[in-house]
MARVOTI-763025 format. One line per 2 residues: number of its first residue (from 1); their letters; for each residue z, x, y of C-alpha. Coordinates in nm, 2 decimals. Layout:
N
NUM = A = Z,X,Y; ... $
***
This chain:
85
1 = MS = -0.09,-1.34,0.39; -0.14,-1.01,0.56 $
3 = KR = -0.03,-0.66,0.43; 0.25,-0.66,0.70 $
5 = EK = 0.43,-1.00,0.56; 0.37,-0.89,0.25 $
7 = LR = 0.59,-0.54,0.29; 0.85,-0.77,0.46 $
9 = ER = 0.91,-0.99,0.19; 0.90,-0.75,-0.11 $
11 = LR = 1.18,-0.55,0.15; 1.32,-0.90,0.20 $
13 = NN = 1.31,-0.98,-0.18; 1.45,-0.63,-0.30 $
15 = PK = 1.58,-0.41,-0.04; 1.79,-0.17,-0.25 $
17 = NA = 1.46,0.01,-0.34; 1.32,0.05,-0.01 $
19 = TF = 1.16,0.39,0.08; 1.16,0.57,0.45 $
21 = SD = 0.82,0.50,0.47; 0.78,0.17,0.38 $
23 = IR = 1.08,0.08,0.72; 0.86,0.34,0.92 $
25 = TL = 0.53,0.11,0.82; 0.71,-0.18,0.89 $
27 = LE = 0.87,-0.07,1.23; 0.57,0.12,1.33 $
29 = QE = 0.35,-0.25,1.33; 0.61,-0.40,1.53 $
31 = GF = 0.58,-0.15,1.81; 0.84,0.12,1.73 $
33 = VL = 0.76,0.42,1.77; 0.93,0.74,1.60 $
35 = DR = 1.15,0.88,1.89; 1.33,1.19,1.76 $
37 = VT = 1.48,1.27,1.43; 1.80,1.46,1.42 $
39 = GS = 1.90,1.56,1.11; 1.86,1.31,0.86 $
41 = HH = 1.88,1.02,1.14; 1.52,0.91,1.26 $
43 = IF = 1.56,0.68,1.60; 1.27,0.44,1.66 $
45 = TK = 1.23,0.28,2.00; 1.04,0.02,2.16 $
47 = DE = 1.11,-0.08,2.55; 1.48,-0.04,2.56 $
49 = VT = 1.55,-0.07,2.17; 1.72,0.21,1.98 $
51 = FV = 1.70,0.17,1.62; 1.85,0.44,1.42 $
53 = VP = 1.76,0.46,1.06; 1.95,0.80,0.81 $
55 = VH = 1.71,0.90,0.53; 1.84,1.05,0.25 $
57 = NN = 1.58,1.18,-0.05; 1.32,0.97,0.11 $
59 = KV = 1.53,0.66,0.05; 1.73,0.40,0.30 $
61 = KT = 2.04,0.19,0.23; 2.06,-0.16,0.20 $
63 = IY = 2.20,-0.26,0.52; 1.96,-0.06,0.73 $
65 = VK = 1.70,-0.26,0.57; 1.87,-0.57,0.64 $
67 = RV = 1.91,-0.50,0.99; 1.52,-0.39,1.02 $
69 = IE = 1.40,-0.71,0.84; 1.68,-0.91,1.13 $
71 = LI = 1.53,-0.71,1.41; 1.21,-0.77,1.34 $
73 = EQ = 1.30,-1.12,1.28; 1.51,-1.13,1.59 $
75 = AD = 1.19,-1.03,1.79; 0.93,-1.29,1.66 $
77 = NQ = 1.17,-1.56,1.79; 1.21,-1.42,2.10 $
79 = TD = 0.82,-1.41,2.07; 0.78,-1.73,1.96 $
81 = AE = 1.00,-1.88,2.26; 0.80,-1.68,2.55 $
83 = EQ = 0.50,-1.83,2.40; 0.59,-2.22,2.39 $
85 = P = 0.59,-2.41,2.78 $
***
């Protein structure tokens, strides 16, 4: 199991203890770029997808952790579907 898979599994099993650095690492590994920061909102972009993560005291709320994981899994499923003939 790769580091990326371990991080994703750890966040999936315990989203309450996620830090912003965990979320940032995961998003950057998936090709997202931190486009800008407006106050507490960190805005990541990849192609035409924009994802906003509010951060307070280096913590990210559980709902945003779950949304990041869903977003990455959807991207993985689309990639798998495109590779199949």
